[in-house]
Residue frames as qw, qx, qy, qz and C-alpha x, y, z in Angstrom:
[[0.749, 0.001, 0.012, -0.662, 95.51, -124.81, 25.75],
 [0.783, 0.184, -0.582, -0.118, 96.93, -128.19, 24.87],
 [0.245, 0.235, -0.780, 0.526, 98.56, -128.52, 28.27],
 [0.427, -0.093, 0.420, -0.795, 95.27, -127.65, 29.95],
 [0.834, 0.069, -0.232, -0.496, 93.35, -130.32, 28.14],
 [0.645, 0.192, -0.724, 0.152, 95.90, -132.99, 29.07],
 [0.029, 0.180, -0.710, 0.680, 95.71, -132.04, 32.73],
 [0.665, -0.019, 0.143, -0.733, 91.91, -132.15, 32.73],
 [0.815, 0.150, -0.482, -0.285, 92.07, -135.64, 31.04],
 [0.396, 0.254, -0.760, 0.448, 94.52, -136.87, 33.78],
 [0.302, -0.141, 0.462, -0.822, 92.26, -135.58, 36.51],
 [0.783, 0.030, -0.062, -0.618, 89.24, -137.39, 35.06],
 [0.754, 0.168, -0.635, -0.004, 91.11, -140.75, 34.79],
 [0.150, 0.203, -0.725, 0.641, 92.20, -140.34, 38.50],
 [0.513, -0.083, 0.327, -0.790, 88.68, -139.80, 39.65],
 [0.823, 0.134, -0.376, -0.404, 87.42, -142.85, 37.70],
 [0.567, 0.221, -0.754, 0.246, 90.13, -145.03, 39.21],
 [0.111, -0.155, 0.635, -0.748, 89.20, -143.83, 42.77],
 [0.691, -0.014, 0.068, -0.719, 85.53, -144.64, 42.12],
 [0.814, 0.142, -0.530, -0.192, 86.25, -148.14, 40.88],
 [0.369, 0.174, -0.770, 0.490, 88.45, -148.88, 43.97],
 [0.354, -0.148, 0.404, -0.830, 85.63, -147.58, 46.17],
 [0.807, 0.043, -0.174, -0.562, 83.10, -149.95, 44.69],
 [0.708, 0.212, -0.668, 0.090, 85.38, -152.96, 45.03],
 [0.121, 0.175, -0.721, 0.660, 86.03, -152.25, 48.78],
 [0.578, -0.074, 0.251, -0.773, 82.17, -151.96, 49.45],
 [0.807, 0.107, -0.446, -0.371, 81.60, -155.33, 47.79],
 [0.635, 0.130, -0.699, 0.301, 84.05, -157.12, 50.08],
 [0.004, -0.233, 0.561, -0.794, 83.04, -155.39, 53.28],
 [0.166, -0.442, -0.867, 0.160, 80.20, -155.87, 55.84],
 [0.048, -0.855, -0.418, -0.303, 78.84, -152.31, 55.44],
 [0.433, -0.885, -0.043, 0.166, 81.15, -150.79, 58.02],
 [0.307, 0.859, -0.408, 0.026, 84.26, -150.83, 55.99],
 [0.428, -0.503, 0.746, -0.086, 85.61, -153.91, 57.74],
 [0.559, 0.277, -0.686, -0.375, 86.30, -157.03, 55.74],
 [0.714, -0.269, 0.490, -0.421, 84.58, -160.12, 57.20],
 [0.117, -0.233, 0.949, 0.176, 85.26, -163.85, 56.76],
 [0.468, -0.110, -0.679, -0.554, 82.87, -166.21, 54.96],
 [0.464, -0.166, 0.562, -0.665, 79.86, -167.11, 57.17],
 [0.376, -0.080, -0.878, -0.285, 78.09, -170.50, 57.45],
 [0.643, -0.398, -0.002, -0.654, 74.86, -171.46, 59.21],
 [0.032, -0.344, 0.891, -0.293, 75.63, -173.74, 62.17],
 [0.552, 0.057, 0.689, -0.466, 73.94, -176.97, 62.87],
 [0.763, 0.480, 0.040, -0.430, 73.19, -177.86, 59.32],
 [0.457, 0.602, -0.640, -0.136, 76.38, -179.70, 58.15],
 [0.974, -0.218, -0.003, -0.056, 76.87, -183.35, 58.70],
 [0.427, -0.711, 0.510, 0.227, 80.41, -184.44, 59.73],
 [0.173, 0.554, -0.706, -0.405, 82.96, -185.95, 57.48],
 [0.200, -0.010, 0.980, 0.007, 81.52, -189.49, 57.89],
 [0.347, -0.185, -0.553, -0.735, 78.07, -188.39, 56.70],
 [0.225, -0.375, -0.846, 0.304, 76.30, -189.13, 59.97],
 [0.149, -0.550, -0.315, -0.759, 73.21, -187.17, 59.82],
 [0.597, -0.681, -0.421, -0.045, 72.69, -187.59, 63.55],
 [0.599, -0.107, -0.218, 0.763, 75.60, -185.32, 64.30],
 [0.091, -0.894, -0.278, 0.339, 75.49, -181.82, 65.63],
 [0.441, 0.887, -0.084, 0.108, 77.23, -178.81, 63.85],
 [0.237, -0.833, 0.499, 0.037, 80.43, -179.40, 65.69],
 [0.585, 0.417, -0.682, -0.137, 80.96, -182.74, 64.12],
 [0.107, -0.204, 0.882, -0.412, 80.40, -184.71, 67.43],
 [0.359, -0.253, -0.816, -0.375, 77.85, -187.46, 67.03],
 [0.461, -0.283, 0.229, -0.809, 74.56, -186.79, 68.82],
 [0.063, 0.026, 0.976, -0.208, 73.22, -189.73, 71.03],
 [0.407, -0.255, -0.499, -0.721, 69.73, -190.68, 69.98],
 [0.724, -0.540, -0.320, -0.286, 68.88, -192.21, 73.34],
 [0.274, -0.743, 0.495, -0.358, 70.19, -192.47, 76.89],
 [0.215, 0.254, -0.939, 0.093, 70.60, -196.35, 76.75],
 [0.505, -0.015, 0.604, -0.616, 67.26, -197.03, 78.59],
 [0.841, 0.279, -0.013, -0.463, 65.92, -198.92, 75.61],
 [0.300, 0.480, -0.825, 0.004, 68.86, -201.31, 75.62],
 [0.865, -0.233, -0.405, -0.182, 67.84, -204.95, 76.40],
 [0.296, -0.688, 0.515, -0.417, 68.83, -205.79, 80.02],
 [0.319, 0.181, -0.930, 0.039, 68.34, -209.48, 79.94],
 [0.322, 0.077, 0.652, -0.682, 65.27, -209.19, 82.03],
 [0.027, 0.301, 0.891, 0.338, 62.41, -211.24, 80.87],
 [0.233, -0.083, 0.035, -0.968, 59.69, -208.77, 80.28],
 [0.647, -0.212, -0.509, -0.527, 56.95, -211.49, 80.42],
 [0.445, -0.099, -0.797, 0.395, 57.79, -212.76, 83.83],
 [0.415, -0.777, -0.393, -0.265, 55.39, -211.99, 86.78],
 [0.045, -0.775, 0.350, -0.524, 56.30, -209.84, 89.67],
 [0.529, -0.505, 0.592, -0.338, 56.12, -212.56, 92.40],
 [0.368, 0.264, -0.875, -0.172, 55.80, -215.82, 90.45],
 [0.196, -0.034, 0.866, -0.459, 53.49, -217.18, 93.07],
 [0.330, -0.212, -0.724, -0.567, 50.26, -217.40, 90.92],
 [0.005, 0.140, 0.728, -0.671, 48.13, -216.32, 93.77],
 [0.409, 0.460, 0.400, -0.679, 44.99, -215.22, 91.95],
 [0.170, 0.205, 0.778, 0.569, 42.86, -215.90, 88.92],
 [0.363, 0.135, 0.046, -0.921, 39.73, -214.06, 87.47],
 [0.388, 0.305, 0.852, -0.177, 36.39, -215.89, 87.57],
 [0.224, 0.441, 0.693, 0.525, 33.81, -215.68, 84.88],
 [0.118, -0.896, -0.416, 0.103, 32.04, -212.86, 86.85],
 [0.323, 0.753, -0.122, 0.560, 35.26, -210.76, 86.53],
 [0.557, -0.778, 0.206, -0.205, 35.89, -211.07, 90.37],
 [0.403, 0.552, -0.687, 0.247, 39.49, -211.96, 91.29],
 [0.866, -0.444, 0.057, -0.221, 39.67, -214.94, 93.59],
 [0.229, -0.670, 0.706, 0.000, 42.62, -216.58, 95.28],
 [0.884, 0.246, -0.351, -0.187, 43.93, -219.73, 93.75],
 [0.200, 0.488, -0.764, 0.372, 46.70, -220.40, 96.28],
 [0.709, -0.328, -0.623, 0.026, 46.31, -223.32, 98.64],
 [0.292, -0.712, 0.310, -0.558, 45.90, -221.99, 102.15],
 [0.010, 0.329, -0.866, 0.376, 47.16, -223.78, 105.25],
 [0.567, 0.029, 0.558, -0.606, 43.64, -224.67, 106.35],
 [0.810, 0.377, -0.109, -0.436, 43.02, -226.47, 103.08],
 [0.565, 0.517, -0.642, 0.032, 46.10, -228.71, 103.26],
 [0.901, -0.415, 0.118, -0.036, 47.30, -231.83, 105.05],
 [0.267, 0.745, -0.606, 0.073, 50.99, -232.50, 105.49],
 [0.949, -0.271, 0.159, 0.026, 53.03, -235.66, 106.02],
 [0.051, -0.714, 0.666, 0.209, 56.68, -236.74, 105.67],
 [0.915, 0.267, -0.244, -0.179, 57.20, -239.69, 103.19],
 [0.932, -0.257, 0.123, 0.223, 59.71, -242.52, 103.57],
 [0.275, -0.761, 0.439, 0.390, 63.49, -242.01, 103.48],
 [0.863, 0.490, 0.044, 0.114, 65.23, -242.54, 100.12],
 [0.475, -0.748, 0.314, 0.341, 68.90, -242.54, 101.17],
 [0.828, 0.457, 0.115, 0.303, 71.83, -242.33, 98.76],
 [0.543, 0.496, -0.190, 0.650, 75.52, -241.29, 98.63],
 [0.378, -0.116, -0.529, 0.751, 75.56, -240.46, 102.38],
 [0.246, -0.162, -0.055, -0.954, 72.36, -238.38, 102.11],
 [0.144, 0.371, 0.858, -0.325, 69.10, -238.72, 103.79],
 [0.160, -0.057, -0.394, -0.903, 66.23, -237.71, 101.57],
 [0.127, 0.441, 0.818, -0.346, 62.60, -237.25, 102.74],
 [0.036, -0.422, -0.499, -0.756, 59.65, -235.86, 100.70],
 [0.146, 0.282, 0.474, -0.821, 57.49, -233.25, 102.45],
 [0.008, -0.361, -0.800, -0.479, 54.06, -233.97, 101.05],
 [0.283, 0.239, 0.305, -0.877, 51.07, -231.46, 101.02],
 [0.065, 0.328, 0.897, 0.289, 47.69, -232.78, 100.03],
 [0.265, -0.164, -0.117, -0.943, 44.74, -230.69, 99.06],
 [0.051, -0.297, -0.896, 0.325, 42.02, -231.53, 101.62],
 [0.289, 0.334, 0.198, -0.875, 39.56, -228.84, 100.35],
 [0.578, 0.491, 0.645, -0.091, 36.72, -229.05, 97.89],
 [0.403, 0.895, -0.029, -0.189, 38.36, -226.69, 95.46],
 [0.832, 0.296, 0.015, 0.468, 41.26, -226.65, 93.12],
 [0.218, -0.961, 0.125, 0.115, 44.23, -224.66, 94.28],
 [0.722, 0.552, -0.266, 0.323, 47.91, -224.25, 93.58],
 [0.636, -0.691, 0.150, 0.309, 51.30, -224.32, 95.40],
 [0.615, 0.707, -0.097, 0.336, 54.53, -222.81, 94.10],
 [0.126, 0.777, -0.452, 0.420, 58.07, -222.61, 95.45],
 [0.421, 0.199, -0.792, 0.396, 59.65, -223.70, 98.67],
 [0.627, -0.629, -0.452, -0.082, 58.09, -224.76, 102.01],
 [0.131, -0.699, 0.499, -0.495, 59.12, -223.38, 105.32],
 [0.879, -0.147, -0.452, 0.039, 60.37, -226.07, 107.63],
 [0.084, -0.649, 0.569, -0.498, 61.86, -226.45, 111.12],
 [0.642, -0.146, -0.742, 0.124, 62.63, -229.30, 113.54],
 [0.336, -0.585, 0.286, -0.681, 61.34, -228.71, 117.12],
 [0.191, 0.049, -0.916, 0.350, 61.52, -230.74, 120.35],
 [0.257, -0.525, -0.811, 0.022, 58.55, -231.70, 122.59],
 [0.173, -0.640, -0.370, 0.650, 58.51, -228.22, 124.21],
 [0.424, 0.854, 0.297, 0.052, 58.32, -226.57, 120.75],
 [0.206, -0.829, 0.317, 0.412, 61.92, -225.24, 120.80],
 [0.719, 0.660, -0.188, -0.112, 63.62, -225.20, 117.49],
 [0.799, -0.347, 0.376, 0.315, 66.54, -227.57, 116.96],
 [0.574, 0.037, 0.474, 0.667, 69.29, -226.28, 114.65],
 [0.045, 0.350, -0.177, -0.919, 69.16, -223.47, 112.19],
 [0.676, 0.500, 0.208, -0.501, 66.47, -223.03, 109.50],
 [0.743, 0.159, 0.578, 0.297, 66.90, -225.23, 106.57],
 [0.052, -0.504, 0.358, 0.784, 68.51, -223.75, 103.52],
 [0.720, 0.569, 0.157, -0.364, 66.91, -223.55, 100.02],
 [0.748, -0.028, 0.520, 0.411, 68.58, -225.72, 97.46],
 [0.103, 0.661, -0.259, -0.696, 70.17, -223.55, 94.79],
 [0.056, 0.219, -0.785, -0.577, 69.34, -224.20, 91.22],
 [0.224, 0.418, 0.867, -0.154, 65.76, -225.32, 91.92],
 [0.129, -0.112, -0.389, -0.905, 63.31, -223.88, 89.37],
 [0.325, 0.272, 0.647, -0.633, 59.85, -223.18, 90.85],
 [0.222, -0.187, -0.678, -0.675, 56.74, -224.21, 88.81],
 [0.539, -0.132, 0.233, -0.799, 53.10, -223.76, 89.76],
 [0.100, -0.076, -0.991, -0.038, 51.59, -227.10, 90.83],
 [0.568, -0.201, -0.142, -0.785, 47.77, -227.29, 90.43],
 [0.007, 0.010, -0.955, 0.295, 46.09, -229.52, 93.03],
 [0.580, -0.316, -0.438, -0.610, 42.56, -230.78, 92.53],
 [0.666, -0.492, 0.276, -0.489, 40.90, -232.08, 95.63],
 [0.969, -0.133, 0.207, -0.020, 42.87, -235.02, 96.91],
 [0.772, 0.515, -0.139, 0.346, 45.98, -234.40, 94.79],
 [0.650, -0.668, 0.059, 0.357, 49.47, -233.80, 96.35],
 [0.472, 0.780, -0.283, 0.297, 52.73, -231.99, 95.80],
 [0.859, -0.420, -0.063, 0.286, 56.00, -232.71, 97.37],
 [0.203, 0.892, -0.352, 0.199, 59.22, -230.87, 98.27],
 [0.835, 0.099, -0.443, 0.311, 62.53, -232.55, 99.19],
 [0.454, -0.829, 0.275, -0.175, 64.12, -232.34, 102.66],
 [0.909, 0.227, -0.257, 0.236, 67.65, -233.60, 102.65],
 [0.321, -0.849, 0.405, -0.109, 70.78, -233.70, 104.97],
 [0.459, 0.456, -0.752, 0.126, 73.99, -235.60, 105.30],
 [0.831, -0.351, -0.431, -0.023, 73.85, -238.73, 107.40],
 [0.332, -0.871, 0.263, -0.250, 75.13, -237.65, 110.76],
 [0.874, -0.339, 0.311, 0.153, 77.01, -240.94, 111.41],
 [0.758, 0.340, 0.195, 0.521, 79.09, -240.17, 108.26],
 [0.216, 0.830, 0.013, 0.515, 79.42, -236.42, 108.58],
 [0.537, -0.111, -0.525, 0.651, 80.13, -236.40, 112.27],
 [0.177, -0.498, -0.061, -0.847, 77.64, -233.52, 112.89],
 [0.094, 0.052, 0.763, -0.638, 76.08, -233.08, 116.30],
 [0.286, -0.297, -0.746, -0.523, 72.61, -234.30, 116.36],
 [0.335, 0.022, 0.561, -0.757, 69.23, -234.05, 118.19],
 [0.016, 0.292, 0.928, 0.231, 65.99, -236.02, 117.84],
 [0.277, -0.106, -0.064, -0.953, 63.00, -233.80, 116.95],
 [0.351, 0.312, 0.776, -0.420, 59.47, -234.50, 118.16],
 [0.449, 0.737, 0.436, -0.257, 57.93, -232.51, 115.32],
 [0.363, 0.064, 0.406, 0.836, 58.58, -231.06, 111.82],
 [0.205, 0.711, 0.326, -0.588, 56.88, -227.73, 111.33],
 [0.378, 0.215, 0.619, 0.655, 55.90, -227.08, 107.78],
 [0.211, 0.639, 0.208, -0.710, 54.60, -223.81, 106.44],
 [0.634, 0.530, 0.514, 0.230, 53.10, -223.89, 102.90],
 [0.402, 0.132, 0.240, 0.874, 54.47, -221.49, 100.34],
 [0.072, -0.375, -0.136, -0.914, 53.20, -217.82, 100.91],
 [0.608, -0.632, -0.393, -0.274, 51.35, -218.81, 103.99],
 [0.103, -0.625, 0.487, -0.601, 52.04, -217.74, 107.68],
 [0.769, -0.346, 0.321, -0.431, 50.22, -220.56, 109.52],
 [0.136, 0.475, -0.863, -0.105, 52.11, -223.76, 109.86],
 [0.917, -0.118, -0.231, -0.304, 51.24, -227.52, 109.87],
 [0.312, -0.619, 0.692, -0.203, 52.83, -229.91, 112.27],
 [0.863, 0.215, -0.434, -0.146, 54.02, -233.47, 111.36],
 [0.794, -0.524, 0.308, -0.022, 55.25, -235.99, 113.96],
 [0.371, 0.691, -0.618, -0.045, 58.88, -236.81, 113.27],
 [0.925, -0.242, 0.265, -0.124, 59.62, -240.51, 113.50],
 [0.847, 0.478, -0.148, 0.181, 62.81, -240.71, 111.55],
 [0.823, -0.270, -0.144, 0.479, 65.40, -240.37, 114.31],
 [0.403, -0.651, 0.025, 0.642, 68.29, -237.93, 114.84],
 [0.509, 0.791, 0.193, 0.281, 69.02, -235.04, 112.57],
 [0.574, 0.087, -0.153, 0.800, 72.07, -232.79, 112.31],
 [0.162, -0.925, -0.342, 0.027, 71.73, -229.58, 114.29],
 [0.120, -0.952, 0.265, 0.097, 75.32, -228.15, 114.48],
 [0.599, -0.453, 0.600, 0.275, 78.89, -228.76, 113.58],
 [0.117, -0.286, 0.760, 0.572, 80.32, -230.38, 110.31],
 [0.222, -0.086, -0.785, -0.572, 77.90, -230.78, 107.40],
 [0.109, 0.360, 0.793, -0.480, 74.84, -229.98, 109.56],
 [0.291, 0.194, -0.151, -0.925, 72.88, -228.16, 106.82],
 [0.420, 0.399, 0.810, -0.092, 69.41, -229.28, 106.03],
 [0.044, 0.192, -0.434, -0.879, 68.17, -228.37, 102.54],
 [0.490, 0.482, 0.611, -0.394, 64.85, -227.90, 100.87],
 [0.190, 0.085, 0.669, 0.713, 63.77, -228.16, 97.26],
 [0.407, 0.088, -0.065, -0.907, 60.81, -226.54, 95.50],
 [0.645, 0.193, 0.610, -0.418, 57.42, -228.33, 95.17],
 [0.221, 0.151, -0.794, -0.545, 56.78, -230.77, 92.36],
 [0.766, -0.074, -0.147, -0.621, 53.57, -232.67, 91.50],
 [0.792, -0.002, -0.607, -0.067, 52.99, -236.05, 93.27],
 [0.763, -0.641, 0.002, -0.078, 54.15, -237.58, 96.53],
 [0.068, 0.796, -0.595, 0.083, 57.79, -238.11, 95.77],
 [0.797, -0.222, 0.550, -0.113, 57.42, -241.84, 96.33]]
């Protein structure tokens, strides 16, 4: 009987050990009997640097495409800079630009210097209203038959355009300059007329040219124009 009691006691201890082992295995498993590794919820952890704008992989997430970066463009500048219209008290938009039909043109006296010939192209407001000019004129030398002599004048680089307001009778001027042909050795021709087109206009004005030969080809033959400024250039 003593041996039988010891055998039963050993069997009971073995059953208890198996039960404990079973409970431990269940606690570490995923329910299927397979042990799984620790799980984390992606996308919630900041990277080592503590950048809260990063994704779950630790790679910084860009907050913009760069379109908000300053480009150096002046956001307050106008699209054309020609100041062609204003709003009246009635709310109706009216043109403020001086039109060809409202202007008279002339060429002022030469102001030579350093081998250069310098003439002011003068536009005067001949209308009964206030208007504006801004920028460069168009210009060309032509002979008596109307044929252009030489290439179109070039715009002087570095000139800054400003809007010039002309009350009736007031004037604005733009510079026309070229190297003295006797010094430069350029080929010359003597124009009959200087054709002048006001800024942003298509119809020209004609001024009799009485200042002799101008360069039309060859060395240093460029004729240059500056933007309009207030006054007559005298």
